[in-house]
C-alpha positions as CSV (number, residue, x, y, z in Angstrom):
1,M,-13.4,27.3,-36.1
2,K,-10.6,24.8,-35.4
3,M,-10.0,21.4,-37.0
4,I,-8.2,18.9,-34.9
5,K,-6.9,16.2,-37.2
6,N,-6.0,12.6,-36.3
7,P,-6.1,9.4,-38.2
8,L,-9.6,8.1,-38.7
9,R,-10.5,4.7,-37.2
10,K,-13.0,3.2,-34.9
11,L,-11.8,3.3,-31.3
12,V,-11.7,0.1,-29.4
13,C,-12.9,1.4,-26.1
14,A,-10.6,0.7,-23.1
15,V,-13.0,1.9,-20.5
16,A,-11.2,-0.2,-17.9
17,L,-8.1,1.9,-18.3
18,A,-10.0,4.7,-16.6
19,G,-10.8,2.6,-13.6
20,A,-14.3,1.6,-14.2
21,A,-15.2,0.0,-10.9
22,G,-15.7,-3.7,-10.7
23,T,-15.0,-4.3,-14.4
24,S,-11.9,-6.1,-15.8
25,M,-10.0,-4.8,-18.7
26,S,-10.6,-8.0,-20.7
27,S,-14.4,-7.5,-20.5
28,F,-14.1,-4.2,-22.2
29,A,-11.2,-4.9,-24.6
30,A,-13.5,-6.1,-27.4
31,A,-16.2,-3.6,-26.8
32,E,-16.4,-0.9,-29.4
33,C,-16.8,2.7,-28.2
34,P,-19.7,4.1,-30.3
35,I,-18.3,7.6,-30.5
36,P,-18.3,8.8,-34.1
37,D,-15.0,9.4,-36.0
38,N,-15.9,13.0,-36.6
39,V,-17.3,15.1,-33.7
40,R,-18.4,18.7,-33.8
41,V,-17.8,20.6,-30.6
42,V,-20.1,23.6,-30.4
43,I,-19.5,26.3,-27.8
44,G,-21.7,28.9,-26.2
45,S,-19.7,31.8,-27.6
46,T,-19.3,33.4,-31.0
47,S,-15.8,34.6,-30.2
48,T,-12.7,32.7,-31.2
49,G,-10.6,35.0,-29.0
50,G,-12.3,34.4,-25.6
51,D,-11.8,32.0,-22.8
52,T,-14.5,29.6,-23.9
53,Y,-12.9,29.0,-27.3
54,Q,-9.4,29.0,-25.8
55,N,-10.2,26.4,-23.2
56,S,-12.5,24.3,-25.4
57,S,-9.9,24.0,-28.2
58,L,-7.2,22.9,-25.7
59,V,-9.5,20.2,-24.2
60,A,-10.8,19.1,-27.6
61,D,-7.2,18.8,-29.0
62,H,-6.1,16.5,-26.2
63,L,-9.3,14.5,-26.2
64,A,-9.2,14.0,-30.0
65,K,-5.6,12.7,-29.7
66,E,-6.6,10.3,-26.9
67,L,-9.6,8.9,-28.7
68,D,-7.9,9.0,-32.2
69,I,-10.8,10.9,-33.8
70,N,-11.4,14.2,-35.5
71,M,-12.9,17.0,-33.4
72,K,-14.0,20.4,-34.8
73,V,-14.6,23.3,-32.4
74,D,-17.3,25.6,-33.6
75,A,-18.0,29.0,-32.0
76,V,-21.7,29.3,-32.8
77,G,-23.1,30.9,-29.6
78,A,-25.2,29.5,-26.9
79,V,-28.7,29.3,-28.4
80,P,-27.5,27.9,-31.8
81,A,-25.3,25.4,-29.8
82,F,-28.3,24.2,-27.8
83,R,-30.3,23.8,-30.9
84,A,-27.5,21.8,-32.7
85,L,-27.2,19.6,-29.6
86,E,-30.9,18.9,-29.6
87,R,-30.6,17.5,-33.2
88,S,-27.7,15.1,-32.3
89,P,-28.5,12.2,-30.1
90,N,-25.8,10.0,-31.8
91,G,-22.8,11.9,-30.4
92,N,-21.9,13.7,-33.7
93,T,-22.3,17.0,-31.9
94,I,-21.3,17.7,-28.3
95,M,-21.1,21.0,-26.4
96,I,-18.6,22.7,-24.1
97,F,-19.9,25.7,-22.1
98,H,-19.7,27.2,-18.6
99,D,-22.1,28.2,-15.8
100,M,-24.1,30.5,-18.1
101,A,-25.7,27.3,-19.3
102,Y,-27.9,27.3,-16.2
103,L,-27.6,30.9,-15.1
104,G,-29.2,32.0,-18.4
105,H,-32.3,29.9,-17.4
106,L,-32.3,31.4,-13.9
107,Y,-32.3,34.9,-15.4
108,D,-35.0,33.9,-18.0
109,V,-32.8,34.6,-21.0
110,N,-34.6,33.8,-24.2
111,G,-33.5,30.5,-25.6
112,Y,-32.2,29.0,-22.3
113,G,-34.1,26.1,-20.9
114,N,-33.2,24.1,-17.8
115,V,-30.0,22.4,-19.0
116,F,-30.3,19.7,-16.4
117,E,-33.7,18.6,-17.7
118,K,-33.2,19.1,-21.4
119,F,-29.7,17.7,-21.7
120,K,-27.2,15.3,-20.2
121,I,-24.3,16.9,-18.2
122,G,-20.8,15.7,-19.0
123,P,-17.5,16.1,-17.2
124,S,-16.1,19.4,-16.0
125,V,-12.7,20.3,-17.3
126,A,-11.5,23.7,-16.0
127,I,-12.2,26.8,-13.9
128,N,-11.5,30.3,-15.1
129,P,-10.6,32.0,-11.8
130,G,-10.4,35.5,-13.4
131,N,-14.0,36.7,-13.2
132,A,-13.4,40.2,-11.9
133,Y,-14.8,43.7,-11.2
134,L,-12.8,46.8,-11.8
135,V,-12.9,50.5,-11.3
136,P,-10.9,53.4,-13.0
137,K,-7.5,53.7,-11.4
138,D,-8.5,57.2,-10.1
139,S,-11.8,56.0,-8.7
140,P,-12.6,57.2,-5.1
141,Y,-13.6,53.7,-4.3
142,Q,-10.6,51.7,-3.0
143,S,-12.3,48.4,-2.4
144,I,-15.5,46.5,-3.0
145,E,-16.5,47.2,0.6
146,E,-16.3,50.9,0.0
147,I,-18.6,50.4,-3.1
148,I,-21.2,48.6,-0.9
149,D,-21.0,51.3,1.7
150,A,-21.3,54.1,-0.8
151,A,-24.5,52.5,-2.3
152,G,-25.8,52.1,1.3
153,N,-25.2,55.8,1.9
154,G,-27.2,56.9,-1.1
155,E,-24.6,57.0,-3.9
156,E,-25.7,55.6,-7.2
157,I,-23.1,53.0,-8.5
158,K,-23.4,52.2,-12.2
159,V,-22.1,48.6,-13.0
160,A,-21.5,47.6,-16.6
161,I,-22.4,44.0,-17.2
162,Q,-23.5,41.6,-19.9
163,P,-26.9,40.5,-18.7
164,G,-28.0,36.9,-18.1
165,G,-25.1,34.9,-16.9
166,V,-21.6,34.9,-15.4
167,S,-21.3,38.7,-15.8
168,E,-24.6,39.3,-14.0
169,I,-24.3,36.9,-11.1
170,G,-21.6,39.0,-9.4
171,F,-23.8,42.1,-9.9
172,S,-26.7,40.2,-8.3
173,A,-24.4,39.3,-5.4
174,L,-23.3,42.9,-5.0
175,K,-26.9,44.1,-5.0
176,N,-27.8,41.4,-2.5
177,A,-24.9,42.5,-0.2
178,V,-26.3,46.1,-0.2
179,K,-29.8,44.8,0.5
180,R,-28.4,42.8,3.5
181,E,-26.3,45.6,4.9
182,Y,-28.5,48.6,4.0
183,P,-32.1,47.4,3.5
184,G,-33.9,49.4,0.9
185,K,-30.7,50.9,-0.6
186,E,-30.0,48.1,-3.1
187,G,-31.6,50.2,-5.9
188,N,-28.4,52.3,-5.8
189,I,-26.6,49.4,-7.5
190,V,-27.6,50.0,-11.1
191,A,-26.9,47.7,-14.1
192,V,-25.6,49.2,-17.3
193,N,-26.4,46.4,-19.7
194,T,-24.1,46.0,-22.6
195,G,-22.4,43.3,-24.7
196,S,-18.7,42.4,-25.2
197,Q,-15.8,43.1,-22.9
198,A,-14.7,45.8,-25.2
199,D,-18.1,47.5,-24.8
200,K,-17.8,47.3,-21.0
201,N,-14.3,48.7,-21.1
202,Q,-15.4,51.6,-23.2
203,L,-18.2,52.5,-20.7
204,L,-15.5,52.8,-18.0
205,F,-13.2,54.8,-20.3
206,N,-16.0,57.3,-21.0
207,D,-17.2,57.6,-17.4
208,Y,-20.5,56.0,-18.1
209,A,-19.9,53.3,-15.5
210,D,-18.3,53.3,-12.1
211,V,-17.6,49.6,-12.1
212,I,-17.3,47.0,-14.8
213,N,-17.3,43.3,-14.9
214,G,-14.1,42.0,-16.6
215,S,-11.5,39.3,-16.2
216,V,-7.9,39.0,-15.2
217,Q,-7.1,37.7,-18.7
218,A,-8.8,40.6,-20.6
219,N,-8.2,43.5,-18.2
220,E,-4.9,42.9,-16.4
221,Q,-3.1,44.9,-19.1
222,F,-5.1,48.0,-18.2
223,T,-4.1,47.8,-14.6
224,R,-0.4,48.4,-15.5
225,L,-1.2,51.8,-17.0
226,P,-0.4,55.0,-15.0
227,E,-3.4,56.7,-13.3
228,S,-3.2,59.6,-15.7
229,D,-4.2,57.3,-18.6
230,Q,-7.9,57.3,-19.4
231,K,-7.8,53.5,-19.8
232,A,-6.1,52.8,-16.5
233,M,-8.1,50.6,-14.1
234,R,-7.6,48.4,-11.1
235,F,-9.2,45.4,-9.6
236,V,-11.5,45.6,-6.6
237,W,-13.0,42.1,-6.6
238,L,-12.5,38.6,-8.0
239,T,-15.4,36.3,-7.4
240,A,-13.3,33.1,-7.3
241,R,-12.8,31.2,-4.1
242,N,-9.6,31.9,-2.3
243,E,-8.6,28.2,-2.6
244,T,-9.1,28.4,-6.4
245,I,-6.7,31.3,-6.7
246,Q,-4.2,29.5,-4.5
247,K,-4.0,26.8,-7.2
248,A,-2.9,29.3,-9.9
249,N,0.8,29.6,-10.8
250,S,2.6,31.9,-8.4
251,E,3.5,34.3,-11.2
252,G,-0.2,34.9,-11.8
253,L,-0.7,36.7,-15.1
254,G,1.2,39.6,-16.7
255,E,2.6,41.7,-13.9
256,T,-0.1,40.7,-11.4
257,T,1.1,37.8,-9.2
258,R,-1.0,35.3,-7.4
259,E,-0.4,37.1,-4.1
260,D,-1.7,40.3,-5.7
261,L,-4.8,38.5,-6.8
262,L,-5.5,37.1,-3.4
263,N,-6.1,40.7,-2.2
264,Y,-9.3,40.7,-4.2
265,V,-10.9,37.5,-3.1
266,S,-12.7,36.5,0.1
267,P,-12.0,37.1,2.9
268,N,-9.8,40.0,1.8
269,A,-12.6,41.4,-0.4
270,S,-15.9,40.8,1.3
271,V,-19.3,40.7,-0.4
272,P,-21.6,39.1,2.2
273,M,-24.1,36.5,1.0
274,T,-25.3,35.3,4.4
275,D,-24.5,36.3,8.0
276,K,-21.6,33.8,8.0
277,Q,-20.6,33.5,4.3
278,N,-19.2,35.7,1.6
279,F,-20.3,35.3,-2.0
280,T,-17.9,33.4,-4.2
281,F,-18.2,32.1,-7.7
282,D,-15.9,29.9,-9.8
283,K,-16.6,30.0,-13.5
284,E,-16.5,26.3,-14.5
285,F,-16.4,24.7,-18.0
286,F,-18.1,21.4,-18.7
287,F,-19.4,19.1,-21.4
288,I,-23.1,19.0,-22.3
289,Y,-24.7,16.1,-24.4
290,N,-28.0,15.5,-26.1
291,K,-30.4,13.8,-23.6
292,G,-30.4,10.6,-25.8
293,T,-26.6,10.2,-26.1
294,D,-25.5,6.7,-25.5
295,Q,-24.2,6.3,-22.0
296,K,-21.2,4.4,-23.5
297,I,-20.1,7.6,-25.3
298,V,-20.4,9.5,-22.0
299,D,-18.4,6.9,-20.2
300,C,-15.8,6.8,-23.0
301,I,-15.2,10.5,-22.9
302,D,-15.1,10.5,-19.1
303,N,-12.5,7.8,-19.2
304,A,-10.5,9.4,-22.0
305,L,-10.4,12.7,-20.2
306,K,-9.3,11.0,-17.0
307,E,-6.3,9.6,-18.9
308,V,-5.6,13.0,-20.4
309,Y,-5.5,14.7,-17.1
310,A,-3.5,11.9,-15.5
311,K,-0.8,12.5,-18.1
312,G,-0.5,16.1,-17.0
313,D,0.3,18.0,-20.1
314,I,-3.1,19.6,-20.4
315,K,-3.0,20.7,-16.7
316,K,0.4,22.5,-17.3
317,R,-1.0,24.3,-20.3
318,Q,-4.2,25.3,-18.7
319,K,-2.4,26.9,-15.8
320,E,-0.1,28.8,-18.2
321,L,-3.3,30.3,-19.7
322,F,-4.6,31.1,-16.2
323,F,-7.1,28.3,-16.1
324,I,-7.4,25.9,-13.1
325,P,-7.5,22.2,-14.2
326,N,-10.7,20.8,-12.8
327,Y,-11.6,17.4,-14.2
328,M,-14.7,15.7,-12.7
329,P,-16.5,12.8,-14.2
330,S,-20.0,13.3,-15.5
331,S,-22.0,12.1,-12.5
332,E,-19.9,14.1,-10.1
333,A,-20.0,17.2,-12.2
334,S,-23.7,17.1,-12.7
335,K,-24.4,16.8,-8.9
336,H,-21.9,19.6,-8.2
337,L,-23.4,22.0,-10.9
338,K,-27.0,21.3,-9.8
339,G,-25.9,22.4,-6.3
340,K,-24.4,25.6,-7.7
341,M,-27.6,26.3,-9.5
342,A,-29.7,25.9,-6.3
343,D,-27.3,28.2,-4.4
344,Y,-27.3,31.0,-6.9
345,K,-31.0,30.7,-7.5
346,K,-31.5,31.9,-3.9
347,I,-29.5,35.0,-4.5
348,I,-31.3,35.9,-7.7
349,N,-34.7,35.3,-6.1
350,N,-33.7,37.4,-3.1
351,I,-33.0,40.4,-5.4
352,Q,-36.1,39.9,-7.5
353,S,-38.4,39.5,-4.4
């Protein structure tokens, strides 16, 4: 839990500063922004060491300063966060989460409804381009293509994932690729369902999994180990788009440069989704509000974040932490994320059919 302290006062909302189309500054100057002085930011994770908390705290810190209010980031987990949001139409509680908000619904995870129907989607703020799949460093599989071919030729490939979200969507894409290339052989891609990243790593260390879902941030350190080390692993696939990785700092993360990482994204690492398109997935973070939240609050946060990103300090810090700055106002973000949900629903349905 993180408290972000700023002087308490009612904000006089300068919506025009963020470029509200067709509205003069003077018409907004006297209008009070109805956002409360104290806002609880719930996140869909119980960890204060993961990427959701890290990114949410950074964004909340800058937003609180811009709005001159108090914001508290609370790592309560997805289902409790949704419940808290349902009880707060006045803006006292808002949520920051990522694509699992809608993927959980597509995978029928208990407690996940259709986020686009039950809530109001706010602005997007960042991409974590590090969603990755790794094998032991001494694995016979040198690439994701070899893994697809191995499954197609009858080898069982055990993949450790955390079911129901970002971790599973890449698994579904891998299974879909085998089904496309080797019809009837997709059953050779087998999920080993587990929990945290530490749990997935341990399955790889103990040879209970051939491949694990991980991240650049969490697993890069293990890729530096010598092959003789039981914990040594290497990347075979990053789900991020090539152009997303291109936006990262050239030094990448740890001892893995941006150029190194580009070896593991499309088209250099190919997981076919259609005849003409490889599967890609950017893990995006965005705000979620109670359905009844005053549109003035939504607009106020949109405009404040626009100012924050225009100043640039947050973008520099996000890139240092291996996030890609990705501010989109609420209406644009909602349309974009609905499109993603429709695209990935097709892949999930194809596997389940």
